[in-house]
N, C-alpha and C positions, 0 to 999 in steps of 0.2 A: 567880680559875681564867678565863679569857676562851670567853666561850658566844658566841660569834661569833665560829664557829670555820669557815673554808673546809676543802673533800676537800684541801692538798697548805697549802706553805706552811710556813709558822707554825702552824696547826691541825694537822700531821702532825708538827709538831714536839714540839705541847703533848701531843697524846694519843704518841704514842713514848715520850715520859717518864713519862705515870702510869700505860704498858702494865708503862713500866723498873721501874716503885715498885709495882707488881699482882705484879708477881713476888719480891719485894722485902718485901716486906710481909705478901703472902700465900704462903709458899715451898709449898701444897702444889697441883700439878698442877691438881686438882681444883677445886682453888678458883679461885686467877689463872687459869685458863686459861675457868670461866665467866663471869668477867671483862672478860675481853677479847676472847672469843666475841662478849661482850652492847654492847659496844664500835665489833667492825668489824661487827658485821650494820650497827649507825647506820651508820657512815661510806658502808657498799656502798648503802645505800638513800638515800643522800645526807642523815640526821638527826646528821653528827657533830654538828651543835650537842646536841644532846639529849642527849651522851653520860653525861650527869653520872645520866640516870635510870637510868642499872644498877646508882647506888650502891640506891635502895629497891625497884626488878626483881628481884634477891638477895638483901635485905635488911646489906647491908657495912655499913658507916661510910665515912662521905668524912674521916672524919677525917687516919684515917695514912695517907691518901696522901697530901693535905692538906699534907701534917707534911712528906713524905720530900719531894715534891714545890720547896715552898716554901721548903728546909734546906739547897735541892743538892747532895741527894742523888741526889737525878731526877736530872739531870743529870751526873754523876759515873757513874751504876750507863750511862745511853745512851750517855754515852760508850766506857765497856767494851765493851760490846755494837758500838758502832762497831769499837771493836781487832778484837774474835775476829771480826767479818765485813772488815775490811781482813785480814786474819793466812788467811782461806783461804787453803786450796790444794788446787789453783788457786785462780789468784784470779778474786772472783767478777767477770759483766760486767753482773746488770741480776738485778732481780728478780720470781720470788722464786728464788733459784740456790738450788736440792738437788744433793746431793752425794749418792755410792750409793758409802760404801771408799773414799773423794778419787775418786768421779766422776761430774765433772755429766753429770749427766741432760738437760742442754740442754732442744730444746723438749720432750725426752718424760715432765717435768716428773709434769706430769696424770699420769702411768704409773708413779709411783716406788714405789705398793706392789709391784706386778711384782717392781719392781727388788729392794726391801725382803726379798721375802719371797723370793726367790732366788738372794739371800745372806744370808740372816734360819739362823743358828749351830744348832743342840742343839733343843730341842721348839717348833717356831715355831705362835708364838698361833694362835686358833682365826680370829682376821682370815687367813687362811695356808694352811687345811688344805683343799685342793682346791672353796673355793666356788664358786661364776662371781661375779667380781664385777662392778662396771658405777660407770662412772668419772660422773660428774655436768659438763657441759657448760658449767652455769651460774655455776663459780667464773670471777669474771677472772682477770689474775696475779698480785691482791696480795690474794689472799682464800680463806679458807680452800676445801679438796676434802674435799664429803661422797663418802664410799662404799659403794657397797651392795648388801649382803649377800642371800642369798635368805629369809635367817630375821634380819639385822641391823642394824643401819645405825649408823655409827660417825664421828665427826670423822677426816681421815683428819694431823689435825694433832696426836691420840696417838699412832702414831707416828711423828709426823716433830719430835713437841716440842722438839728439841734442832735442828731446823734453823736459825738466825742470819737472820732479816731486815734488809736496811738500815737505819739510825737514823738520823735526823739531831737537834743539839741546836741550842735555843734558849727563847728567856726565852719561860718564861708571862706 
């Protein structure tokens, strides 16, 4: 694995494939989300070359991810994500491309929780039960958005775990 990663280009491709492997190897949202969040936090801080430090930080084994990547499975998974992204209706124009009920939010993606709560059918989750919402403006367009309530904070990605981000493929 190349440890001299840059924030875009080859390093982004490598990390996209590593993250695809993480989703495959650790199908539990709680497990793969922690790893992806760790990696993306390092990318956000400009420390993407330190992404491997996420394994010991979280107590995760590196070998299954390395095996997935080196076997070519990671690339196949990444290509599958790219296909899902390319098949979006309406087609995505940029990342993040957030839709609720197939309606793109465009520049309103930072307020996606309001749209999700308004569209929610059934008993709404705690996050939608009338609590005041503050949206963090610290996040960049390719980062996680953190939502804060009077009595709880959680990553918005838990609500939008099905949102697909653009992916690229390349050699590890």
